[in-house]
C-alpha positions as CSV (number, residue, x, y, z in Angstrom):
1,X,0.0,0.0,0.1
2,X,1.4,3.4,-1.0
3,X,-0.1,6.2,1.1
4,X,-0.6,9.7,-0.6
5,X,0.2,12.8,1.4
6,X,-2.9,15.0,1.1
7,X,-1.8,17.8,3.5
8,X,1.0,18.9,5.9
9,X,0.4,20.3,9.4
10,X,1.8,23.8,10.1
11,X,2.2,25.2,13.5
12,X,4.9,26.3,16.0
13,X,6.3,22.9,16.8
14,X,9.6,23.0,14.9
15,X,11.3,20.5,17.2
16,X,10.1,17.2,18.6
17,X,10.8,18.3,22.3
18,X,7.6,19.7,23.6
19,X,5.0,18.4,21.2
20,X,1.9,17.4,23.5
21,X,1.9,13.6,24.1
22,X,-1.8,13.3,23.1
23,X,-4.2,15.5,21.3
24,X,-6.3,17.5,24.0
25,X,-9.5,19.3,23.8
26,X,-8.1,22.1,26.3
27,X,-4.9,22.7,24.2
28,X,-4.9,26.3,22.9
29,X,-2.4,25.5,20.1
30,X,-3.7,26.1,16.7
31,X,-2.5,24.1,13.7
32,X,-3.1,24.6,10.0
33,X,-3.7,21.6,7.7
34,X,-2.7,22.7,4.3
35,X,-3.6,20.7,1.4
36,X,-1.3,19.6,-1.4
37,X,-2.2,21.2,-4.7
38,X,-3.8,17.8,-5.9
39,X,-6.1,17.7,-3.0
40,X,-6.7,21.4,-2.6
41,X,-10.2,21.0,-4.1
42,X,-13.0,22.8,-2.1
43,X,-15.5,20.2,-3.3
44,X,-13.6,17.6,-1.2
45,X,-14.5,19.3,1.9
46,X,-18.1,19.9,1.1
47,X,-20.1,19.3,4.3
48,X,-17.1,19.3,6.7
49,X,-18.2,22.6,8.4
50,X,-21.1,20.6,9.8
51,X,-18.5,18.7,12.1
52,X,-17.0,20.1,15.3
53,X,-14.2,17.6,15.5
54,X,-12.2,15.5,13.0
55,X,-10.0,12.6,12.9
56,X,-6.5,13.1,11.4
57,X,-4.5,10.2,10.3
58,X,-0.8,10.9,9.8
59,X,2.8,9.8,9.8
60,X,5.4,9.9,12.4
61,X,7.8,11.3,9.9
62,X,10.6,12.4,12.3
63,X,10.6,8.7,13.8
64,X,11.0,6.9,10.5
65,X,14.1,4.8,10.4
66,X,14.6,5.2,14.1
67,X,14.3,2.3,16.6
68,X,13.1,2.2,20.1
69,X,15.9,1.6,22.5
70,X,16.9,-2.1,22.7
71,X,14.8,-3.8,20.2
72,X,14.7,-7.5,20.0
73,X,17.7,-8.7,17.8
74,X,16.6,-9.8,14.5
75,X,13.4,-7.7,14.5
76,X,12.9,-4.2,12.6
77,X,10.5,-3.3,15.4
78,X,10.2,-4.0,19.2
79,X,7.2,-5.8,20.5
80,X,7.7,-3.6,23.7
81,X,8.3,0.1,24.2
82,X,9.0,2.2,27.4
83,X,6.4,4.9,27.8
84,X,7.7,8.2,29.1
85,X,5.0,8.7,31.5
86,X,6.0,5.5,33.3
87,X,9.4,6.8,33.8
88,X,10.9,5.3,30.7
89,X,11.9,2.1,32.7
90,X,9.0,-0.1,32.4
91,X,8.1,-1.8,29.3
92,X,4.5,-2.3,27.8
93,X,3.4,-3.8,24.6
94,X,3.7,-1.5,21.7
95,X,0.0,-2.2,20.8
96,X,-1.0,-1.1,24.3
97,X,0.8,2.2,23.9
98,X,0.7,5.3,21.4
99,X,4.6,5.1,21.1
100,X,5.7,6.4,17.6
101,X,8.0,3.3,17.3
102,X,5.5,1.0,15.6
103,X,5.6,-1.5,12.8
104,X,3.8,1.2,10.6
105,X,4.6,4.6,11.9
106,X,0.9,6.0,11.7
107,X,-0.7,8.3,14.1
108,X,-4.3,9.2,15.0
109,X,-5.5,12.4,16.5
110,X,-8.9,13.9,17.3
111,X,-8.9,17.7,16.9
112,X,-11.4,20.5,16.9
113,X,-12.5,22.1,13.6
114,X,-12.2,25.9,14.0
115,X,-12.7,26.8,10.3
116,X,-12.2,26.1,6.6
117,X,-9.7,28.6,4.9
118,X,-10.1,29.1,1.3
119,X,-7.7,31.7,-0.1
120,X,-9.2,33.8,-3.0
121,X,-7.3,33.0,-6.4
122,X,-7.0,35.8,-8.7
123,X,-6.7,36.1,-12.6
124,X,-6.2,33.1,-14.7
125,X,-6.1,30.8,-11.7
126,X,-9.7,31.4,-10.8
127,X,-11.8,28.0,-10.9
128,X,-8.6,25.9,-10.9
129,X,-7.1,23.9,-8.1
130,X,-4.2,26.2,-7.6
131,X,-5.6,28.0,-4.8
132,X,-4.6,27.4,-1.3
133,X,-7.1,25.3,0.8
134,X,-6.5,24.8,4.6
135,X,-8.3,23.4,7.7
136,X,-7.6,25.5,10.9
137,X,-7.8,23.0,14.0
138,X,-6.9,23.1,17.6
139,X,-5.7,20.4,20.1
140,X,-3.4,18.7,17.6
141,X,-0.3,16.8,18.8
142,X,1.7,17.3,15.6
143,X,5.1,18.6,14.7
144,X,5.4,21.3,11.9
145,X,5.5,19.4,8.7
146,X,3.8,16.4,9.7
147,X,2.2,14.5,6.7
148,X,-1.5,14.0,6.7
149,X,-2.6,10.9,5.0
150,X,-6.4,11.1,5.7
151,X,-9.1,13.2,7.4
152,X,-12.4,11.9,8.8
153,X,-15.3,13.4,10.6
154,X,-15.5,12.5,14.3
155,X,-19.0,11.1,15.4
156,X,-19.9,11.6,19.0
157,X,-22.5,8.9,18.8
158,X,-19.8,6.2,17.7
159,X,-16.6,7.5,18.5
160,X,-17.2,8.5,22.0
161,X,-17.1,6.0,25.0
162,X,-17.3,7.9,28.2
163,X,-17.1,4.6,30.3
164,X,-14.1,3.3,28.5
165,X,-10.9,2.3,30.6
166,X,-7.7,4.0,29.9
167,X,-5.2,1.6,31.2
168,X,-1.8,2.9,32.7
169,X,-2.5,6.4,30.9
170,X,-5.3,7.0,33.5
171,X,-2.8,7.9,36.1
172,X,-1.1,10.7,34.2
173,X,-4.2,12.2,32.5
174,X,-4.4,15.2,35.0
175,X,-0.8,15.8,35.5
176,X,0.4,19.3,35.0
177,X,3.0,21.7,36.4
178,X,2.8,25.2,37.7
179,X,4.6,27.6,35.4
180,X,6.4,30.7,36.9
181,X,9.2,33.0,35.6
182,X,12.2,34.7,37.1
183,X,11.4,38.5,38.2
184,X,13.5,39.7,35.3
185,X,11.0,38.2,32.9
186,X,7.8,39.5,34.3
187,X,6.3,42.3,36.0
188,X,3.6,40.2,37.5
189,X,4.9,36.5,37.9
190,X,2.0,34.1,37.9
191,X,-0.4,36.2,35.8
192,X,-0.6,37.2,32.4
193,X,1.4,38.6,30.8
194,X,4.0,36.0,32.1
195,X,6.6,37.0,29.6
196,X,5.8,40.8,29.7
197,X,9.2,42.1,29.2
198,X,9.8,39.7,26.1
199,X,7.3,41.5,24.0
200,X,5.8,38.2,23.0
201,X,2.6,37.6,21.2
202,X,-0.3,36.7,23.7
203,X,-1.3,33.6,21.7
204,X,2.1,32.3,21.5
205,X,2.7,33.0,25.2
206,X,-0.5,31.0,25.8
207,X,0.7,28.2,23.7
208,X,4.2,28.1,25.6
209,X,2.4,28.2,28.9
210,X,0.3,25.1,28.1
211,X,3.3,23.3,26.6
212,X,5.4,23.9,29.7
213,X,2.5,23.0,32.1
214,X,2.4,19.6,30.4
215,X,5.9,18.8,31.4
216,X,7.7,18.2,28.1
217,X,10.6,16.5,29.9
218,X,11.3,12.7,29.2
219,X,9.7,10.8,32.0
220,X,13.2,9.4,33.0
221,X,14.6,12.8,33.6
222,X,14.1,14.3,37.1
223,X,17.2,16.6,37.7
224,X,16.2,20.0,39.1
225,X,19.5,21.4,38.0
226,X,19.2,20.6,34.3
227,X,18.3,23.2,32.0
228,X,16.0,22.4,29.1
229,X,15.4,24.5,25.9
230,X,12.1,24.6,24.0
231,X,11.9,26.0,20.7
232,X,8.3,27.2,19.6
233,X,7.1,29.6,17.0
234,X,10.3,31.4,16.6
235,X,11.2,31.6,20.4
236,X,13.6,29.7,22.5
237,X,12.5,29.1,26.1
238,X,15.1,27.9,28.7
239,X,13.6,26.4,31.8
240,X,14.3,24.1,34.7
241,X,11.8,22.0,36.7
242,X,11.8,21.9,40.5
243,X,9.1,19.6,42.2
244,X,5.8,20.7,40.6
245,X,7.1,24.0,39.3
246,X,8.5,24.9,35.8
247,X,10.6,27.9,36.3
248,X,11.4,30.0,33.1
249,X,14.9,31.3,33.0
250,X,15.2,33.0,29.8
251,X,13.1,33.5,26.5
252,X,14.5,34.8,23.3
253,X,13.7,35.1,19.5
254,X,15.4,32.7,17.4
């Protein structure tokens, strides 16, 4: 089977570090799903605005060719993986996790549809397929440039199961950290604007705060002296984690 890339995801996640581990309804991060010219056909989206949520089927493009640590010798994939939320030292079956290291590097995300963006095409291009066509969505757990293979509507009467069990993932679903900054970065630490002295766009600030609160560190790292760097939307954020707090030490434009 040859999968065709119908679109690419575009957002501020230019690096794998910091990408949300799951698609989440409360995430403020906005992603543009930009269709490739062959599929930038408005008729292909006819009726999609009647849905509030969509399924995105996509590829782990930055994990292709990589192997999960210590795969069984002789296999091109490992039947067990080490989920970060379990500290990276406990193995679970690959099909019992959402690890990117799979026999087929395919991901699935539920996102909220904000709007359909159709750029107006001028002159001789009018009526052709050469105009840009995008879906604006929120809550995606995708890196900038992620290939999208398919889009399907989310149906609440068949896709939602409130009584479903969540396995080991249930223990971490509400996990989050408090985000604070050094006095040199904020005139009112703990309140908006958190990064007042940095002249940062309020929407980007909101995204960064959300990403940091979700604790982007690998699950096996817990060194309060270690500095981490998060690249997002043209900014580099340096931070440390002490107990349940993320302390932002510096933020600068890349």
